[in-house]
N, C-alpha and C positions, 0 to 999 in steps of 0.2 A: 106713774111710775113709767123710770126714764129706761126704754126699749133694750133689752140684754145683747147683748153683741160675747158670739164664741170669742177666744182668744187668739189670737196668732200660733202658731207650732211655734217653738223657740227652740235654740241647740240646731249642731250639725253632730249627725251619729258618726261616731267612731268609727274606724278599717275597722274594731273585732265587729260592731255590733248591724257591717253592712253585710262583713261569713257569713253572722248569725242569721238576720233575715235568706241569704244562700244556702245557706246550709239546712233552714228550716221545710224553704221549697223543696228541695228533697226526699223530705215526706211525705208518703205514701199518699191519700185522705183516707184511703179504706186502711190504712193499719192504724190512722190517729181516734178514728172511730170506733175501730175493735180497742184500744186500749181505755178508748171513756169509759164504753160499753158491759168491753168484761175484764173489769181492772183484774192485775196481779196485786197479790199482798205478801210486802218482804216483810220477814223478819226482822226488823233492823230496831238500835237502839232508837228508843227517841229524843232522844237529847244527846249528841256524838259528845265519845271519849275526850276531845280535845279542849271541850267546855266544863263538862262537868270533874273536872280532874286542876278544873283552877276555880272554878266560880259557885256558891253554892245552887247545889239542881234540891228542891224540889216537886218529887210526882204525887199527885193527886187523883182518886177517881169518882165521878161526878157523874149521875143522870144519865147513865152507860157510858162515857168517855172517861178520857183522864186530859188532865193537866200538869203544863211540865214547866214548873217557872224554875229558870238561870237568875241569880239577885248578883252581881261583882260588886265589890264589898266595900265601893263608892259611889254606891247605886242612886241616883237623885230626885229616879221616875220610873214610872212602868207600863209598858205596854201593854195591851190586853189583844193577844195576835190568830186569827180565825183563816188557817193555807189557803192557799187554790187548792184547782186541782181538778175540779168539771164536776164534783161533789163525789167522786167517787176514787180521785188516788190519794192515794198517801203524803204525809206533809215534806217535802224536800226542801227547807225554807233556814237551817241554821247556814248558814257562807252568806245571808244579806241578814240574817236575826242578831247574829254572830260579830258585827260589823254596831247596832243599837250594842250589845249586852256590853262592850268597848268604851262605850262613848256617855259610859256611867246607867241606860235604862236597866234596869230588871225587866223578862221580858216571860210571856204566857202563853206559847204558846196549846192550842185547844184542839185536842185531839179527837175530835168529836167523829159518829157515825155515819158512816158512808155510805151511801149508794152502790148496787142497787144493795146490800145487804138489810135497809133499814131507810127512810126517805123525810122527804122534812119536817114532819108525824115523832118525828122521836129525833131528832137533829136541832129544830127551836130551842125543843123546852133544854133539853142538854145542855146548849150555850148560853139559856137564859139565867141556869141554874150556876157556869160557871162565871159568868158575870157577877153576878148576887152575888156570889162566894169570894170575886177577887173585890166584888167595889167595899164589901162588908168588912175586912180583911181592910182596907183603906182604910173603911172611916173607923178604925178601932186604933186603932196608929195615927189617927191625929192628920192625917194628909189625904191631898187631890185624889177622884175616883182618875183609874186607869186611863191613860189611851187607849182608846177601842180603833184597831186597825183591821187589816185584811187585804190581802191579794184577791181575784182574777173573782171564783166564783165566793173567798172569801173576802171578798169585799163587795160582792151582795149578800152574803150572809150577815155581814158585819151592818145592812145599813136597813136591815130586815130586822136583829138588833138593838136599837137606836127606835125605830119606830114603836117597838113593844115596847120596850123603855120609855119610851112619853108616854103613851096610850095608857097604860100603866102607873104615871107620879114618879117613877120611879128616879133614882139618879143616874141620870146622863155622865159620860165619856166626859177629862175637862176637854177633851180634843177626839178626830178622828180623821184617819188616814184611808183613803179608799186609793188601793193600786190597780190599774190595768184593770176594776169593779166590774162581774158582774149581772148587771143590775136588774137586763131584759132577759127574762129567756123565751118570752115569744119568737121576737128578729122578724118580720115581716115587711119590717116600716122596708122606706127608698134607700137609706139609709146605707140599712143594715148590706142590703140586697146587695148593693154596691160595692161594697166595706169586705164584703168573701170574696171579691176578688184580687184585695189587697194583701189580706195578708197570709205571710206562707204558710203558716202551721197549722193553724185553726176555719173549722169551716162550717157551718149552720149545720150545717149534715150531723158531722159531728155531736158539737152543741144538744141539737135540738134530742138525740140518744141520749143522754146524756142526764139531759133536766125531766125528763120521761120515767124514766130509772127513780128519783131523788122528789121526784114531788110523788107520788104514788100514785092515787087515785084522784090526783086537786088537778085543776088544767095548772096551762103552765103562765096563762093570766094570778095564776094568783097571787094577793100581793107575800108571798113568802117567799114564793119563785117569785115572783118581778117586781121586787122591791120600789125597781126606780120603775114602777109606774103605779104606787100607790101615795100617799099624804107626805109632803115634806115640809112639813111645817115644824116650825117647832126642834129643829135636832139637834141645833148649835156650830160651831164652826166645824167645818169638814173642808181638807185637803182633800183631789183628785186631780188624778195623774195617769196621765194614760197617752201612746206614742200612736200617730199620725200609720202606719202599717197590722195596726189592730183593727179586727172584724167590731170592738168595743170602743170608734171611737166614737159613733156616731151617738149611741145610749150615752154614751156620756156630756154630749152636747147636750141634751137632749134631758137629761137630769139636769146642769147645771143651770141650763133656760126654764127648763121648775123652777128650779130652784130658789131661783132670784124671784121671781115669787110668791112665794113662800116666807109667807110672815115665819122670822125667829131664829132661821137658817144663812148663814152667814157660808155657802155655799165657795170654795176656789178651783177653779180646773187649772192646768197645767198643763199644756201641750208640747210632746218633744218628737221635734223631725225628727223622720227615716226611721224609729224604734218600733222595734217590734213589739209580739206583746209580751205581759211579766216581762217583758228588762230587768224592770230593778232589780228582782231576783235570785238574775244570772251571775253566778258568779267572776264569769272572765272580761265581764263587762264594767270598762274605765265607767261609764252612769249606775253604776250600782254603787260601787265607792262614793263618788259626789252625792249620791242621791240620798246616803246614812246623814252627810253633814246638814244635806241639804234641808231633812228633816227634821235633827236640833234643834236648825237654828227658825226653822216655821214653827215647831212646836216649843218653845224658851223652855223656860224649868219654870216649875208651879210655883 
């Protein structure tokens, strides 16, 4: 098997992205740790009015959580999205997801059980049940399985779901997209320790605090909590994106290296120069707008 080589970072960060990096660096680490481990609970609509007034919206309750599906009139594809937020924060993702809706994708945002009120023992089964319902609906309509996507902690949760579906012999997504995914909650490798100084916002300390709440009685190396340490074979087609100012860049590189040696997994890693964590989700960045078009092109039509 040929030696795997990590891809060289591409692009040049916009001035908005450079400004975001500077702004994130002003946030005290203690504040980030506090927010992750003592998260606020806001009473906000699951789907913003701007989308609800223009498109068909269906909210269903599944296994202790909710799924909000926004479907445009010209929908030709379906994205099943798991939001990030250190497994503790509520979703704030519609500015980006709305771009996919406007490009003809129905989007299901999974409002899964969050830590510290809940642990992986409740979150993963809820997500599995929500996927089963989405896949069954697609099959009944004669459509391919949905696209699976997630960012940050949601990217890790998406990888956990992929592995569970494979182990069960269940329907896999037609493709998967992991945006700045958190796939290793242990984070003791030398690369991540070094990257701790490069990320202007995230820190191992803050994330370890959130990860322990999510893991509950389990270790951080549990494959449901750190799916990047698990079996990566037979996961299908996966696109992973990460920036060079992210704490998760080293673990994404290791994920790609291991996936390259795994049978039945076609994982492509794209690394963006100078971009901060979860850059894809910040509405003020030109890179977010460009990413929506990039994903549509990569996914193609089912």
